[in-house]
FILOTOR-208598 format. One record per residue (C-alpha): residue number from 1; x, y, z. Coordinates in Angstrom, 1 decimal, decimal comma. Layout:
% FILOTOR-208598
[NUM [X Y Z]] ...
//
This chain:
% FILOTOR-208598
[1 [-103,5 118,9 -204,1]] [2 [-105,4 120,6 -206,7]] [3 [-108,5 119,3 -207,2]] [4 [-110,9 119,5 -210,7]] [5 [-114,3 119,1 -210,4]] [6 [-116,8 118,4 -213,2]] [7 [-120,7 118,3 -213,9]] [8 [-121,6 115,0 -214,5]] [9 [-121,9 116,2 -218,6]] [10 [-118,6 117,7 -218,8]] [11 [-117,1 114,9 -216,9]] [12 [-118,5 112,3 -219,1]] [13 [-117,5 114,3 -222,2]] [14 [-114,2 114,4 -221,0]] [15 [-113,3 110,8 -219,6]] [16 [-115,0 110,1 -223,5]] [17 [-112,3 112,4 -225,4]] [18 [-109,7 111,1 -222,8]] [19 [-110,6 107,8 -224,3]] [20 [-110,7 108,5 -227,9]] [21 [-107,4 110,0 -227,8]] [22 [-105,7 107,2 -225,8]] [23 [-107,0 104,2 -228,2]] [24 [-109,8 102,7 -226,2]] [25 [-113,1 101,7 -227,3]] [26 [-116,0 103,7 -225,3]] [27 [-119,1 101,8 -224,3]] [28 [-122,5 103,2 -223,1]] [29 [-121,6 101,4 -219,6]] [30 [-118,2 100,8 -219,6]] [31 [-115,3 101,2 -221,2]] [32 [-112,3 98,2 -222,6]] [33 [-108,7 99,2 -223,6]] [34 [-107,8 96,4 -225,9]] [35 [-105,8 93,4 -225,8]] [36 [-101,7 94,4 -227,6]] [37 [-99,0 92,3 -228,2]] [38 [-95,0 93,1 -227,7]] [39 [-92,8 91,5 -229,3]] [40 [-89,1 91,6 -228,8]] [41 [-87,1 93,0 -231,8]] [42 [-85,2 89,3 -233,1]] [43 [-89,2 87,8 -233,2]] [44 [-88,6 84,3 -230,8]] [45 [-90,8 86,7 -227,7]] [46 [-94,0 88,0 -227,7]] [47 [-95,2 89,9 -224,2]] [48 [-99,5 89,5 -224,1]] [49 [-101,4 92,3 -222,5]] [50 [-104,8 91,2 -221,5]] [51 [-106,7 93,7 -219,7]] [52 [-107,5 93,1 -216,2]] [53 [-111,2 92,0 -215,3]] [54 [-111,7 95,0 -212,9]] [55 [-111,2 97,1 -215,9]] [56 [-112,9 94,9 -219,0]] [57 [-116,2 92,8 -217,8]] [58 [-115,8 92,0 -221,8]] [59 [-112,8 90,5 -221,8]] [60 [-112,7 87,3 -223,5]] [61 [-111,7 84,3 -221,1]] [62 [-110,2 82,6 -223,8]] [63 [-107,6 85,5 -224,3]] [64 [-103,9 84,6 -223,5]] [65 [-103,4 86,0 -219,9]] [66 [-100,5 89,0 -219,7]] [67 [-97,7 87,8 -219,9]] [68 [-94,7 86,7 -221,7]] [69 [-94,3 84,2 -224,2]] [70 [-92,6 82,1 -227,0]] [71 [-93,7 83,8 -230,2]] [72 [-95,2 80,9 -231,4]] [73 [-98,0 78,8 -232,1]] [74 [-99,7 77,5 -229,9]] [75 [-98,3 80,3 -227,1]] [76 [-95,9 78,7 -224,6]] [77 [-95,4 80,8 -221,9]] [78 [-93,0 82,2 -220,2]] [79 [-94,2 84,6 -217,1]] [80 [-96,9 85,8 -216,5]] [81 [-98,0 89,2 -214,5]] [82 [-100,7 89,3 -212,0]] [83 [-103,5 92,1 -211,9]] [84 [-101,3 94,5 -213,5]] [85 [-104,1 96,9 -214,0]] [86 [-105,2 98,8 -216,1]] [87 [-102,3 99,6 -219,2]] [88 [-101,1 101,1 -222,3]] [89 [-98,9 99,9 -224,5]] [90 [-95,9 102,8 -223,7]] [91 [-96,3 102,1 -220,3]] [92 [-94,0 98,8 -220,2]] [93 [-90,2 99,0 -221,1]] [94 [-88,3 95,8 -221,7]] [95 [-84,3 95,5 -220,9]] [96 [-83,6 93,7 -224,6]] [97 [-84,0 89,4 -223,7]] [98 [-87,5 90,6 -222,1]] [99 [-86,5 89,2 -218,5]] [100 [-86,8 92,7 -216,6]] [101 [-89,7 95,2 -217,5]] [102 [-90,8 98,3 -216,1]] [103 [-94,3 99,3 -215,6]] [104 [-94,7 103,0 -216,2]] [105 [-98,3 104,3 -213,8]] [106 [-99,1 107,9 -214,6]] [107 [-102,7 106,9 -214,0]] [108 [-102,8 105,8 -210,7]] [109 [-103,7 107,5 -207,3]] [110 [-100,6 106,2 -205,5]] [111 [-98,2 104,0 -207,4]] [112 [-95,3 105,3 -209,7]] [113 [-93,6 102,7 -210,9]] [114 [-92,9 98,8 -211,1]] [115 [-90,2 96,9 -211,7]] [116 [-90,0 93,3 -212,4]] [117 [-87,4 90,3 -213,4]] [118 [-89,6 87,2 -214,6]] [119 [-92,9 87,9 -213,9]] [120 [-91,7 89,1 -210,2]] [121 [-92,0 92,4 -209,0]] [122 [-88,5 93,4 -207,4]] [123 [-89,1 96,9 -206,8]] [124 [-92,4 99,2 -206,4]] [125 [-92,0 103,3 -206,3]] [126 [-95,2 105,6 -205,3]] [127 [-96,2 108,5 -206,1]] [128 [-94,2 110,7 -203,8]] [129 [-91,4 108,6 -203,7]] [130 [-90,8 110,8 -207,0]] [131 [-92,5 113,5 -206,8]] [132 [-91,3 115,9 -204,3]] [133 [-94,2 118,4 -204,3]] [134 [-97,6 116,8 -204,8]] [135 [-99,0 120,2 -205,3]] [136 [-97,9 120,4 -209,0]] [137 [-99,7 117,1 -209,3]] [138 [-103,4 116,8 -210,7]] [139 [-105,7 114,7 -209,4]] [140 [-109,2 114,1 -211,8]] [141 [-112,2 111,5 -210,6]] [142 [-110,3 108,6 -211,4]] [143 [-106,4 109,0 -211,0]] [144 [-103,3 111,0 -209,9]] [145 [-100,9 112,6 -213,0]] [146 [-97,6 112,7 -211,8]] [147 [-95,0 112,7 -215,2]] [148 [-94,7 113,6 -218,3]] [149 [-95,2 111,9 -220,4]] [150 [-92,5 113,5 -222,9]] [151 [-89,9 113,0 -220,6]] [152 [-89,8 109,4 -220,0]] [153 [-86,6 108,0 -222,2]] [154 [-85,5 104,6 -222,3]] [155 [-81,7 103,6 -223,2]] [156 [-82,0 99,4 -224,3]] [157 [-78,5 99,3 -224,7]] [158 [-77,7 100,6 -221,1]] [159 [-81,2 99,1 -219,5]] [160 [-81,5 103,0 -217,8]] [161 [-84,8 104,8 -217,8]] [162 [-85,0 108,0 -217,3]] [163 [-88,2 109,7 -216,2]] [164 [-88,5 113,5 -215,5]] [165 [-91,6 114,1 -213,1]] [166 [-94,2 117,1 -212,7]] [167 [-92,5 118,7 -210,6]] [168 [-88,8 118,8 -212,7]] [169 [-87,2 115,7 -211,1]] [170 [-85,4 113,8 -212,9]] [171 [-84,9 110,1 -211,9]] [172 [-82,7 107,6 -214,0]] [173 [-83,5 103,6 -213,1]] [174 [-81,0 100,1 -213,1]] [175 [-84,3 98,9 -215,5]] [176 [-82,6 95,2 -213,7]] [177 [-82,6 96,2 -210,9]] [178 [-85,1 98,6 -210,5]] [179 [-82,9 101,1 -208,5]] [180 [-82,4 104,2 -209,0]] [181 [-78,8 105,5 -210,5]] [182 [-76,3 108,3 -209,7]] [183 [-79,3 109,7 -207,3]] [184 [-82,1 112,2 -208,2]] [185 [-82,5 115,8 -209,3]] [186 [-83,1 117,5 -206,2]] [187 [-82,9 114,7 -203,8]] [188 [-80,7 116,7 -201,1]] [189 [-80,3 115,3 -196,8]] [190 [-81,3 116,9 -194,8]] [191 [-79,7 120,2 -192,9]] [192 [-77,8 117,8 -190,0]] [193 [-77,2 115,0 -192,3]] [194 [-75,2 117,4 -195,0]] [195 [-71,3 118,1 -193,9]] [196 [-72,0 114,1 -193,0]] [197 [-72,2 112,6 -196,3]] [198 [-69,8 115,4 -198,1]] [199 [-67,4 114,6 -195,8]] [200 [-68,2 110,9 -196,2]] [201 [-68,1 111,3 -200,9]] [202 [-65,3 113,6 -200,1]] [203 [-63,9 110,1 -198,7]] [204 [-64,7 108,1 -200,9]] [205 [-66,5 106,2 -198,4]] [206 [-70,2 106,8 -200,1]] [207 [-71,5 103,5 -202,0]] [208 [-73,8 104,7 -204,7]] [209 [-77,4 103,7 -202,7]] [210 [-76,4 106,4 -199,7]] [211 [-76,1 109,1 -202,6]] [212 [-80,1 109,7 -203,1]] [213 [-83,0 109,1 -201,2]] [214 [-81,1 110,6 -197,8]] [215 [-84,9 109,8 -196,3]] [216 [-85,3 106,0 -197,2]] [217 [-85,1 103,2 -194,7]] [218 [-80,8 101,4 -195,2]] [219 [-81,7 98,0 -196,1]] [220 [-79,0 95,5 -194,6]] [221 [-77,0 95,5 -197,1]] [222 [-76,4 98,7 -197,6]] [223 [-75,2 99,2 -195,1]] [224 [-72,8 96,5 -194,8]] [225 [-71,8 98,1 -198,2]] [226 [-70,5 101,7 -195,5]] [227 [-69,4 99,7 -193,1]] [228 [-67,0 98,0 -195,4]] [229 [-66,2 101,1 -197,1]] [230 [-65,6 102,4 -193,5]] [231 [-63,6 99,3 -192,5]] [232 [-61,8 98,9 -195,6]] [233 [-60,3 103,5 -195,5]] [234 [-58,7 101,9 -192,8]] [235 [-57,4 98,7 -193,0]] [236 [-55,7 95,8 -196,2]] [237 [-58,6 94,7 -198,4]] [238 [-60,9 92,3 -196,7]] [239 [-60,7 88,5 -198,7]] [240 [-62,3 86,5 -196,6]] [241 [-66,4 85,4 -196,6]] [242 [-69,0 83,7 -195,1]] [243 [-72,0 83,2 -197,8]] [244 [-75,6 83,1 -197,5]] [245 [-78,3 81,1 -199,1]] [246 [-80,7 84,6 -199,9]] [247 [-77,7 87,2 -201,4]] [248 [-74,0 86,4 -203,3]] [249 [-73,5 90,3 -201,9]] [250 [-69,4 90,9 -201,3]] [251 [-70,0 93,3 -198,6]] [252 [-72,0 91,1 -197,0]] [253 [-70,1 88,1 -196,9]] [254 [-67,4 90,6 -196,0]] [255 [-69,0 92,0 -193,0]] [256 [-70,0 88,0 -192,3]] [257 [-66,4 87,3 -192,2]] [258 [-65,4 90,3 -189,4]] [259 [-67,5 89,3 -187,4]] [260 [-70,0 92,8 -187,4]] [261 [-73,3 91,2 -188,1]] [262 [-74,3 88,0 -188,3]] [263 [-76,8 85,5 -190,3]] [264 [-81,3 85,9 -189,0]] [265 [-80,6 82,0 -188,9]] [266 [-80,7 79,1 -191,6]] [267 [-77,5 80,6 -193,6]] [268 [-80,1 83,9 -194,1]] [269 [-78,9 87,1 -193,8]] [270 [-82,3 89,1 -195,2]] [271 [-80,3 91,4 -197,0]] [272 [-83,1 94,0 -198,0]] [273 [-84,8 94,3 -195,1]] [274 [-84,9 97,6 -193,5]] [275 [-82,2 97,4 -190,3]] [276 [-83,3 98,9 -187,5]] [277 [-82,0 101,2 -184,7]] [278 [-80,5 98,3 -182,2]] [279 [-79,6 96,1 -185,8]] [280 [-77,1 99,6 -186,8]] [281 [-76,2 99,6 -183,1]] [282 [-74,6 96,4 -182,8]] [283 [-73,0 96,6 -186,2]] [284 [-71,2 99,7 -185,1]] [285 [-70,2 98,7 -182,3]] [286 [-69,0 95,2 -184,0]] [287 [-67,2 97,7 -186,6]] [288 [-64,9 100,2 -183,7]] [289 [-64,3 96,7 -182,5]] [290 [-63,3 95,6 -186,2]] [291 [-61,1 98,8 -186,1]] [292 [-59,4 98,2 -183,0]] [293 [-61,3 100,6 -181,4]] [294 [-63,7 98,8 -179,0]] [295 [-66,4 101,4 -176,9]] [296 [-65,7 100,7 -173,8]] [297 [-68,3 98,4 -171,7]] [298 [-71,0 100,2 -170,0]] [299 [-71,8 99,7 -166,2]] [300 [-74,7 96,3 -166,4]] [301 [-77,8 98,0 -166,1]] [302 [-80,0 96,4 -163,5]] [303 [-82,8 94,0 -165,0]] [304 [-86,1 96,3 -167,4]] [305 [-83,7 99,1 -166,5]] [306 [-80,6 101,4 -168,2]] [307 [-78,5 103,9 -167,1]] [308 [-79,5 105,9 -170,0]] [309 [-82,3 105,4 -172,2]] [310 [-85,8 105,1 -171,5]] [311 [-86,9 103,2 -173,7]] [312 [-84,7 100,2 -172,1]] [313 [-87,6 97,4 -171,6]] [314 [-88,1 98,2 -176,0]] [315 [-84,7 97,4 -177,0]] [316 [-83,3 93,3 -177,8]] [317 [-82,3 91,4 -175,3]] [318 [-78,8 90,8 -177,5]] [319 [-78,6 94,2 -178,6]] [320 [-78,7 96,3 -175,2]] [321 [-75,1 96,4 -174,8]] [322 [-73,6 97,7 -178,2]] [323 [-77,1 99,7 -178,2]] [324 [-75,6 102,0 -174,4]] [325 [-72,2 101,6 -176,1]] [326 [-72,5 103,0 -179,2]] [327 [-75,0 105,6 -177,4]] [328 [-72,5 106,3 -174,2]] [329 [-69,8 107,4 -177,4]] [330 [-72,4 109,5 -178,9]] [331 [-72,2 107,3 -182,0]] [332 [-75,8 107,0 -182,2]] [333 [-78,7 110,1 -179,7]] [334 [-81,4 109,9 -179,1]] [335 [-84,8 110,3 -181,3]] [336 [-86,2 112,8 -179,0]] [337 [-84,0 115,8 -178,4]] [338 [-85,7 115,8 -174,7]] [339 [-86,1 112,5 -174,0]] [340 [-83,2 109,9 -174,1]] [341 [-85,5 107,5 -176,0]] [342 [-83,9 104,9 -178,1]] [343 [-86,3 104,2 -180,6]] [344 [-84,3 100,5 -181,3]] [345 [-87,1 98,9 -183,6]] [346 [-86,9 102,0 -185,7]] [347 [-86,0 102,0 -188,9]] [348 [-82,3 103,4 -190,2]] [349 [-82,2 105,7 -192,1]] [350 [-79,5 106,2 -195,1]] [351 [-78,4 109,7 -193,6]] [352 [-78,4 108,2 -190,3]] [353 [-76,4 105,7 -191,6]] [354 [-74,1 108,0 -192,9]] [355 [-73,7 110,5 -190,3]] [356 [-73,0 107,7 -187,3]] [357 [-70,3 105,9 -189,6]] [358 [-68,6 109,6 -189,6]] [359 [-68,3 109,9 -186,0]] [360 [-67,0 105,8 -186,1]] [361 [-64,8 107,4 -188,6]] [362 [-63,6 110,6 -186,3]] [363 [-63,6 108,2 -183,6]] [364 [-61,1 106,0 -184,8]] [365 [-59,0 108,7 -187,1]] 
//
């Protein structure tokens, strides 16, 4: 990482110049970012940014809090944004109805980009999520500059935000969900997963979320999507549904109907939680059975032991048989090449999901 050191006088001068060109008022012992307003195209709504007290100790407490208001007199609050930190007008990108916004944090040591729906944070990206070569990030005494300002482009018709980072990676986001669209330039799977990813793509088995961020953790809903893709490749489309209170994802409802996955209690599926390796094992075993290729049952292991795995005692009781079955069938492997360690509570990545789905594909084929 590049570190820039300054003498005290040089540092003060540099910060002063930067603040002046950024439209910031300079004081001897503090600087203040002026409040600003962003009005919707039809003039019915106004987003008001009032500097966080952490950065602006001179803030007038009578000013409106940061959030969205009806543009009337007096202002009528629609939603608040809490503690978003230091920002400028060009750091915000709104959907036409102002319900969704992207908050672009170029001046940050860790957080790069946040997406909000009705004032609630729905997605956050750290700098190292978006920048692959961190040596290209310029670090100052107060922040890390990770993106090229000139490269931001927001398509308001389709609610698509495009950002190019300092190491020339292009990220395309759906501002309504915060998810990446059509992958990221330069984002490739690990060498051991490359062939499986290419085969799955050629066969039409890859949902959109499995085309990028290959090392990211798979969510429960994402695995439901790739499981359904495999099932319907060999079988007729699933028309049945089991519904949940915390999602209306049709993939989730279909895997539940087939018995491939179940909820977590209280009629909830917990779709956005990271999938663990033992949860993946259960879903893969159930998927094999739903496809008419049940895995061969193994002899019952002595309590607290395993015929195959050294970390058997860490596997949840409801997952033991399925874990050993998918392991014995070669669908899932060890996390350590030299030792039979399954790591049941460890998150399951997207590329691991793709590789095991393709192993099951080959078994069924």
